[in-house]
N, C-alpha and C positions, 0 to 999 in steps of 0.2 A: 727264566726268560720272560714270563709274564710280569714278574716283579720288576725286572729291568725296564720293560716297556712302560709299565705304569709309572715307575719312578721318572723315566725320561719325559713322559707326557706332563707329569706334575712340574718338573723343573722348567720345561719349555713354557708352560702356562704361567708359571711364577715369573719367569724372566720377561715374557711378553707383557704381563700386567705391570711389572716394575718399570719396563722401558716406556710403556704408555703413560704411566703416572709421572715419570720424569719428564717426558715430552710435554705434558700439560704444564708442569711447574716451571720448566726452564725455557721452553719454546725452541724450535729449531732455528739455526742461524739464518736459513734462507727465508724465514718468515719475518725477519726484521726489515722494516722498510727503510730505504735510503732516501726517501722523499720527505721534504719539508714543505709545508704550505702555510700561507698567510693570506687572509682575506680581511680587508679593511674598507668599510663604507662610511661615508660621513656626509653631513649636511651643515653648511655654514649659512648664517643669515645675519644681515645687518639692516637696521631700520632707523630712520630719523623722521620725526613729525613736527610740524609747526602749526601753531594756532595763535593768531594775534601777536606774532613775534615781531617786535619793533625793528630788528635788524634785517628781517626778510629771510627768504630761503624757500626751497622747494622740498616738500615731503617726498621721501623715496624709500623703497624697500628692495633689497637685493638677496638673492639666494643662489647657492652653489652646491650642486650635488656631485660627489666625487667618489671614486672607488679605486682601490689598488689591490691586485690579486697576484700572488707570487707562488710559483711552483719551482722548487729547487731540488735537484738530484745531486747527491754527493757520495762517492764511494771510492776511497783510496785516492787514486790519481785522476779520477774523472769528476768533472763538475759541469752541471748543466742548469743554467738559471733562465727561467721564463717569467715574464712580467707583463701584465695587462693594466694599463692606466686609462681611466675614463674620467672626464670632467665636463660639466655643463652648467653654466651660470647665466642668470638673467637679472635685469634691473628695470624697475618701474618707477618713474617720477611723475608728479602731477603735471598734466598737460602734455606729456610726452609718451609716445608709443612704447610698448615693451621692447627692450633692446637686449641683445646678447652680450654677455661680458666674458664668457669663457666657453671653449668648445674644443675638446681633444679626445681622440681615440688613438691609443698608441700600444704597439706590441713590441717587446724586446726579447730576444733570445740569444744567449751566449753559451756555446759549448767549448769546454776546455779540457786538455789532457796534458799532464806533466809527467816527467820521467820518474820522479820519486816523491815521497810524501814530505820531504824536507824543503824542496824548492817552492818559491813563491811565484814562479813564472810558469804560465800555461801556454801551450800551442792552442790557439783559439780560432773559432769561426763565429761571426756575429751577424745577426739578422735584426733589422729594425724596420717597422712599418708605422706610419702615422698619417692620419687624415682628420676630418671633422664630421660632425653629424648633420648640421643644417647650414643654410645659406649665410654668408657673411656680407655685411654692407658697410659702406663708408658713410656713416650717419652724419647728417639727417637724411641723406638720399637713400631711400629704400626701394626705388624703382629698378635699379640695376644691381644685381648681386656681383660682388667682386671675388667671391669664392663659394664653392659648393662641396657637397659630399664627393669625394674622389676628385676634386678639382680645387686645390691640389691634393695629391697623395704622394708620399715619399717612401721609397724602398731603398734601404742600404743593405748590401750583402758583401761580406769580405772575410779575409783571413789575415791573421797576424799573431801577435803575442800579447798576453795579458798578465799584468803584475797584480797580485792579490795579497794584501797584508792585513790579516784579520786583527792584529793587535792595534795597528794604527788606523783601522777602519778605512783603508784607502784602496782604490782600484783604479788602475790605469791600463788602457787598451791602445795598442799601436798597430795600425794596419797600413802597409805600403800598397795594398791592392784591394780597393773597395769600389764596388760598382754602385753608383747612385742613379736611381730611376725616378724621374718626375712624371707623374700622371696628371693629365688635365682632361678628364673624360667628358666634360661639358664642351660641346662644339663651339658655342658662342665665345666662351673664354679662350678656347684653343685658337679660334680665328683671330683673337686679339693678341695672341702671342703671350698670354699670361704665364707667369712663373717660369719663363725661359724657354718654352717650346717654340718651334718655328711657326710664325703666324701665317694667316692666309694671304694669298696674292690676288690682286685685282687689276683689271685693265684700266685704261684712262677714263673709261665711262663708269667705273665703279662696279663692273660686273665681276663676279667671283670666277677666278681661274682655277685655283686649287685651294682646298680647305687647309686650315691649320692643323699641324700634327698634334696628336693627343698624348704624346710621350716624348721624353728626352732622356738619353742615357749618357752618363759620364763615368769616367774611371779616374780615381785619384787616391789620395792618402787621407786616412781618417784617424783622428786621435780623440779618445774620450776619457773622461776621468770621473770618479765618483767618490765622495767623502761624506760619511755620516758618523756623528759622534755626539754623545751627551756631554755638553759643555759644563753644565751644572745640574744639580738635581732637578729633574722634571723639565729641563730645557735642552732640546736636541737641535743640532744644526746639520743641514744636509745641503751639499753642493754637487751639482751635475753640470758638466761642460762637454760640448762636442765641437770639434774643429775639423773642417773638411776643405780640401783644395783639389781642384780638377787638374790633371796633368796636361790636357790638351788645350782647354779654354782658360786663358789667363792664370797659369799656374802661379801660386803665391797669393792670389786673391782668395781670402779665407772666408768661408761661411761659418758663422758662429751661432751656437744655441747654448745659452748659459742660464741655469736656474739655481736660485738659492732660496732656502726656506728655513725659518726658525719656528719650531713647534714648542709651545708652552703648555704643558700637561697640567690641567686642573685636577682631574681625577680620571678614573678608568674610561669614562664616557664623554667628558667635556674637555675640549682643547681649543686653544687660540693659536693662530699662526700668522706669521708675517713673511711675505715672499716677494721676490722679483724675478722676472723672466725677460731676458734680453736676446733678441734675434737680429742677425744681420745676414742677408742673402742678396748677392748682387743681381740675382735673377728675379727678385720680387720688387716690382715697381710700385711705388706708393700712389694712392689716388687722392686728389684734392678737388674741392669745389671752387670754381672760378666763374664769376658772372652767371651763376645758376647752372653751370654745366660741370660735369665730372671729367677731369682731365688726368692723364697719366704723367707722373713726374719720375725722377730717378729714384734709385734705391735709397732707403733711409734706415737708420737704426730703429728697431721696434722695441719698445720698453713697456712692460706691464708691471704694476705694483699691486700687491694684494694684502689685505688685512681682514681677518675674519675670526669669528668664534662660533663654535658649533658642536654638534654631537658626533661622536665617533663610535662605531661598533666593530669589534674584532670577532671573527668566528672562523671555524675550521670546516 
């Protein structure tokens, strides 16, 4: 009996030690992370200087600080993509005050579920939030800000279907039910009816009757697409587009946000990029200087073109 007991203890100890060693070498399945992460920060700079230059010109220097942080969960039929995008750029010319050239704070989150691992279609829910860091001006007028932090801020929340094709590097999201909320948390801009909110009302003597609303809610259809592919060695093209139309207010009048960028990779830390950003929103009225005064005109196509070279750092 004692021999059997000793033998049993020996076998149990041996098996436990063997199992522990195997556990160390092979890892348990539930210790495997389904999360992927990517962190990219960069700084672009451009500079031009003149001294006794016969053709004339103004010396200037521009800088752009940017970051892209991604957290992606993927496990069989479930996909959850989270992205934070930040950008801030300034420009300084001789004889001109420091001016802002870029300003963005954006959060994107898309959760998707598919019935099987073969399908490229996901039942999806999408959340998007974007605003800016500092005041924006219609230069050279810097007395009155035309935009501020959370004025505006945009929130999109909706459900729909998403098509994901990893081979073609293509993503298309279709949502027939998306709520768009526009926030204008600065009362001065809200009273002006900036960015589509209801403006303040005044009596005939100019006395305030009711303040402008600080938010506006819409319900409509949202279509987004994303495409990113290496066209040639060390040359990558990325395209992002968002189209939105409200069901109640002027259905068919489409708000567009379209970004294209071409990245030219010099090495692991140095990259050049060329990009364009086009925006059209019927609720955003342009500001113009007329006879020394700033007046509000109708909506216009907004276009920004970017060309830069700088340092990029990837880390986990």
